[in-house]
C-alpha positions in Angstrom: 87.4 90.2 88.0 87.5 94.0 87.3 88.0 96.2 90.3 85.5 98.9 91.1 86.8 102.5 91.0 87.0 102.5 94.9 88.9 99.2 94.9 91.3 100.5 92.3 91.9 103.8 94.2 92.5 101.9 97.4 94.9 99.6 95.7 96.8 102.5 94.1 97.1 104.3 97.4 98.2 101.2 99.3 100.9 100.6 96.8 102.0 104.2 97.0 102.1 104.2 100.8 104.0 100.9 100.9 106.4 102.1 98.3 107.1 105.2 100.4 107.7 103.0 103.4 110.0 100.7 101.3 112.0 103.7 100.3 112.5 104.7 103.9 113.9 101.2 104.6 116.2 101.3 101.6 117.5 104.8 102.5 118.1 104.2 106.2 121.8 104.4 107.1 123.0 101.5 109.3 123.6 103.7 112.3 120.0 105.0 112.3 118.5 101.5 112.0 118.9 100.7 115.7 119.8 104.2 117.1 118.9 104.0 120.8 118.1 107.7 121.1 114.6 107.0 119.8 112.0 105.4 122.1 111.2 103.1 119.2 114.0 102.2 116.9 113.7 102.8 113.1 113.4 99.1 112.3 110.6 98.7 114.8 108.6 101.6 113.4 108.9 100.1 109.9 108.0 96.6 111.2 105.0 97.9 113.2 103.6 99.7 110.1 104.0 96.6 107.9 102.5 94.2 110.5 99.4 96.3 110.9 99.1 96.9 107.1 99.2 93.1 106.7 96.7 92.5 109.6 94.1 95.1 108.4 94.1 93.7 104.9 92.0 90.9 106.3 88.2 91.0 106.4 88.3 89.8 110.1 90.8 89.3 112.8 90.2 85.6 112.7 91.4 85.4 109.1 94.9 86.8 110.0 98.0 84.6 109.9 101.3 86.1 111.0 104.1 86.6 108.5 106.4 83.6 108.5 109.2 85.6 110.0 107.1 87.3 112.7 108.6 87.5 116.2 106.2 87.7 119.1 105.7 91.3 120.5 107.9 93.0 117.9 104.9 94.8 116.5 104.1 96.6 119.8 105.8 99.8 120.8 105.2 99.1 124.5 106.8 95.7 124.5 108.9 94.9 127.6 110.6 92.0 125.9 114.1 92.2 124.6 113.7 92.6 120.9 115.9 91.3 118.1 116.0 93.8 115.2 114.8 92.8 111.8 117.3 93.5 109.0 116.5 95.9 106.2 116.4 92.9 103.8 113.9 91.1 106.0 111.6 94.2 106.0 112.0 94.7 102.3 110.8 91.1 101.9 107.8 91.9 104.2 107.1 95.0 102.0 106.9 92.8 98.9 104.7 90.4 100.8 102.3 93.2 101.8 102.2 94.6 98.3 101.2 91.2 97.0 98.6 91.0 99.7 97.1 94.3 98.7 96.3 92.9 95.2 94.5 89.9 96.6 92.7 91.9 99.3 91.3 94.5 97.0 89.6 91.7 95.0 88.3 89.9 98.1 87.4 92.4 100.8 83.8 93.3 101.3 84.2 97.1 101.4 80.5 97.6 102.0 80.6 95.7 105.3 79.3 97.9 108.1 82.1 96.7 110.5 85.8 96.8 110.2 86.3 93.2 111.4 88.4 94.3 114.3 86.7 95.0 117.6 88.9 98.0 118.5 87.9 99.8 115.3 84.3 100.8 115.3 83.8 101.8 111.7 82.8 100.4 108.3 85.3 98.3 106.4 85.9 100.9 103.7 86.8 103.6 106.2 89.0 101.2 108.0 91.0 100.6 104.8 91.5 104.4 104.5 92.7 104.4 108.2 95.1 101.6 107.4 96.6 103.5 104.5 96.9 106.6 106.7 98.7 104.5 109.4 101.3 103.3 106.9 101.8 106.8 105.6 102.0 108.2 109.2 104.9 105.9 110.1 106.6 106.4 106.7 106.5 110.1 107.5 108.1 109.6 110.9 110.9 107.6 109.3 111.3 110.2 106.5 111.6 112.9 109.2 114.4 110.9 110.9 116.2 110.5 107.6 115.9 114.2 106.7 116.6 115.7 110.1 119.5 113.4 111.1 121.1 112.6 107.8 119.8 115.1 105.2 118.2 112.3 103.2 114.7 112.2 101.8 112.3 109.9 100.0 110.3 110.6 96.8 106.6 111.6 96.9 104.5 109.2 95.0 101.1 110.4 93.8 99.7 107.0 92.9 100.8 103.4 91.9 101.0 104.4 88.3 103.8 106.8 89.2 106.0 104.3 91.1 109.4 104.1 89.4 110.2 100.7 87.8 
């Protein structure tokens, strides 16, 4: 099935945002991964972004199934639970999972639906997909800032999926 121009654009921007997040995971020095000086450790910001990217690629909340390595409450910044950090390798695996999910979702989501499919987001499905991409990019930018300000490291800017290095 051929994608519409909107589906193709969303797919490209999802892949670009997830690639950017992936680069922040790959670039993170071990001491920054769990650095306690941040209210939310690096790994948790990355996991949070991936969890919600995955969740919001569903048409409705009821369609969602947790990633096979999901740990309860690890996606929430306000968790009172003692959290076990994910490894960079685990989160890179989750990135790959989400990128594969994007391809299937863009073929199957009803982007014309007047509701997001999530009661806490009162907007049409298409707008919700744009919000989801912005959310991934927001957290990728937070992590990039930690890399740059604390370690002098950066990540590449990717215009679209066709510009992702092989």
